[in-house]
Wavefront OBJ file of the C-alpha trace (Angstrom):
o trace
v 168.523 -17.983 -107.508
v 171.291 -15.582 -106.126
v 170.067 -12.928 -108.066
v 166.544 -13.203 -106.640
v 167.859 -13.747 -103.192
v 169.853 -10.302 -103.642
v 167.115 -8.556 -105.427
v 164.929 -9.375 -102.259
v 167.335 -8.239 -100.128
v 167.907 -5.059 -101.341
v 164.155 -4.395 -101.426
v 163.734 -5.459 -97.822
v 167.095 -3.036 -96.996
v 165.192 -0.173 -98.793
v 162.067 -0.794 -97.070
v 164.034 -0.682 -93.379
v 165.610 2.397 -94.248
v 162.296 3.830 -95.736
v 160.779 2.941 -92.414
v 163.555 4.538 -89.939
v 163.537 7.543 -91.932
v 159.858 7.755 -91.317
v 159.993 7.519 -87.874
v 162.885 9.779 -88.001
v 160.879 12.563 -89.675
v 157.554 12.004 -87.343
v 159.785 12.798 -84.680
v 161.055 15.980 -86.095
v 157.529 17.152 -86.871
v 155.845 16.316 -83.373
v 158.947 18.548 -81.700
v 158.204 21.250 -84.232
v 154.764 21.136 -83.045
v 155.532 21.159 -79.369
v 158.047 24.436 -80.494
v 155.323 26.141 -81.738
v 152.463 27.893 -80.190
v 148.848 27.988 -81.472
v 148.844 31.062 -82.701
v 144.850 32.735 -82.585
v 143.179 35.756 -83.622
v 146.077 38.271 -84.084
v 145.303 42.024 -82.893
v 148.253 44.564 -84.085
v 147.161 47.563 -83.303
v 145.959 48.383 -80.007
v 142.313 49.408 -78.844
v 141.824 52.791 -77.545
v 139.643 51.645 -74.405
v 139.355 48.288 -72.576
v 136.172 48.857 -71.645
v 133.474 50.112 -74.387
v 131.088 52.716 -73.303
v 127.491 52.765 -74.607
v 127.698 53.807 -78.428
v 124.214 54.346 -79.697
v 124.350 53.614 -83.129
v 121.517 52.653 -86.351
v 121.738 49.451 -88.537
v 121.655 50.025 -91.830
v 117.641 49.664 -91.999
v 117.238 52.816 -89.413
v 116.535 50.614 -86.435
v 118.579 51.975 -82.843
v 120.910 49.595 -81.262
v 123.537 50.154 -78.207
v 126.998 48.792 -78.497
v 128.908 48.672 -75.245
v 127.970 49.686 -71.499
v 125.845 47.425 -69.750
v 123.769 44.432 -71.154
v 120.471 43.697 -69.657
v 120.649 40.191 -70.991
v 123.762 39.019 -69.680
v 125.486 37.911 -73.479
v 128.234 38.315 -74.440
v 128.119 40.335 -77.753
v 130.729 39.337 -80.722
v 131.249 42.336 -83.261
v 132.620 41.192 -86.691
v 133.937 44.273 -88.813
v 133.887 43.065 -92.548
v 133.702 44.636 -96.221
v 131.783 43.711 -99.266
v 135.631 43.915 -100.870
v 137.122 41.384 -99.137
v 136.882 37.711 -99.728
v 137.886 36.406 -96.381
v 135.098 38.683 -95.038
v 132.318 36.422 -97.264
v 133.802 33.608 -95.890
v 133.206 34.536 -92.341
v 130.212 35.107 -92.455
v 128.475 31.651 -92.163
v 131.242 30.554 -90.127
v 130.710 32.997 -87.404
v 126.848 32.796 -87.457
v 127.533 29.333 -87.063
v 129.826 29.743 -84.305
v 127.911 32.510 -82.227
v 124.681 30.149 -82.183
v 126.868 27.515 -80.482
v 128.151 29.634 -78.256
v 124.858 31.651 -77.415
v 126.653 34.719 -78.168
v 124.926 37.986 -79.912
v 126.319 38.939 -83.186
v 126.761 42.292 -84.913
v 128.546 43.023 -88.135
v 129.736 46.418 -88.621
v 131.341 48.546 -91.291
v 133.328 51.876 -92.203
v 132.507 52.845 -95.689
v 130.195 55.178 -97.353
v 126.476 54.260 -97.176
v 126.058 53.632 -100.747
v 128.995 51.107 -100.442
v 127.734 49.532 -97.397
v 124.171 48.639 -99.425
v 126.426 46.982 -102.120
v 128.379 44.996 -99.447
v 124.804 43.949 -97.977
v 124.244 41.721 -101.535
v 127.988 40.555 -101.514
v 127.893 39.013 -98.224
v 124.408 37.948 -97.642
v 123.607 40.147 -94.770
v 120.358 42.035 -94.151
v 120.222 45.504 -93.250
v 119.073 45.103 -89.276
v 122.709 42.729 -88.996
v 125.238 45.572 -89.786
v 126.173 49.096 -88.249
v 128.202 51.485 -89.968
v 130.527 53.456 -87.839
v 133.955 54.438 -88.073
v 134.332 55.771 -84.524
v 133.801 52.315 -83.443
v 136.444 50.737 -85.171
v 139.010 53.512 -83.942
v 137.683 52.788 -80.621
v 138.438 49.074 -80.861
v 141.630 49.583 -82.778
v 140.322 48.090 -86.091
v 142.810 48.262 -88.791
v 142.163 45.483 -91.156
v 139.233 42.968 -91.924
v 137.531 40.411 -90.893
v 138.184 41.657 -87.617
v 136.561 40.030 -84.586
v 135.784 41.748 -80.787
v 134.181 40.055 -78.108
v 132.752 42.314 -75.582
v 131.898 41.178 -72.186
v 128.084 41.703 -70.777
v 129.359 45.056 -68.856
v 130.603 46.612 -72.255
v 134.648 45.423 -71.591
v 136.729 44.605 -74.247
v 137.668 40.731 -73.589
v 139.491 39.434 -76.838
v 139.897 40.684 -80.007
v 141.472 39.947 -82.939
v 142.168 39.066 -87.202
v 139.852 35.942 -87.961
v 140.582 34.256 -90.977
v 138.748 30.709 -90.110
v 136.808 29.118 -87.628
v 139.638 28.182 -84.849
v 140.810 31.999 -85.059
v 137.204 32.614 -83.322
v 137.141 29.896 -80.784
v 140.982 30.887 -79.711
v 138.984 34.269 -78.758
v 137.178 32.458 -76.058
v 140.581 30.569 -74.715
v 142.231 34.102 -74.892
v 139.582 35.336 -72.434
v 139.775 32.173 -70.470
v 143.570 33.101 -69.725
v 142.588 36.681 -68.681
v 144.781 37.981 -71.472
v 142.783 39.741 -74.391
v 144.817 39.153 -77.203
v 147.421 36.171 -78.210
v 150.131 39.205 -78.243
v 149.285 39.754 -74.346
v 149.883 36.058 -73.392
v 152.898 35.699 -75.133
v 154.546 38.984 -73.923
v 153.636 37.705 -70.450
v 154.599 34.245 -71.448
v 157.965 34.579 -73.120
v 158.471 30.743 -72.892
v 154.884 29.519 -74.059
v 157.039 29.148 -77.391
v 159.635 26.473 -76.097
v 159.198 23.090 -76.152
v 157.540 21.586 -73.124
l 1 2 3 4 5 6 7 8 9 10 11 12 13 14 15 16 17 18 19 20 21 22 23 24 25 26 27 28 29 30 31 32 33 34 35 36 37 38 39 40 41 42 43 44 45 46 47 48 49 50 51 52 53 54 55 56 57 58 59 60 61 62 63 64 65 66 67 68 69 70 71 72 73 74 75 76 77 78 79 80 81 82 83 84 85 86 87 88 89 90 91 92 93 94 95 96 97 98 99 100 101 102 103 104 105 106 107 108 109 110 111 112 113 114 115 116 117 118 119 120 121 122 123 124 125 126 127 128 129 130 131 132 133 134 135 136 137 138 139 140 141 142 143 144 145 146 147 148 149 150 151 152 153 154 155 156 157 158 159 160 161 162 163 164 165 166 167 168 169 170 171 172 173 174 175 176 177 178 179 180 181 182 183 184 185 186 187 188 189 190 191 192 193 194 195 196 197 198 199
């Protein structure tokens, strides 16, 4: 009988100790989340321009398209730079289409490769020729050095936000960054160094 009581007491002691440790861990995790700023789309390279002048380009099926400058429809445009050899680019195609539909953004896919490689990329990425332009100049102007890379343009051609995007949260951060008045997460953190400190 004494052994049973001792065993029960030991089990209750272990249970209470486990609960106390769990509560301490939960407090530490909450403190960690407060200290870490939610990073969005990162932009490691500065763009050559903050106001994109009209770029008269052609989609892969030969249709004329103007990127930058003043948009008559008053809508923002999201440019997504992708590559057929990038598996993350493949994942981001459907995510970006859905995101732009929900946020009422015009969407255009961009690449920088040989015409033959871009035709092959269409099959890999599941894009049509009318959805994509191929331009090395556009990527250089906007500071694109890796893919998938998104650039949010205002109706007047201003670069509102930009950065690498690996998931939907990164796309959503472009709209959040725009609301703060900073064109990238880096510029926001540079101007607000205490954003990483605990509240």
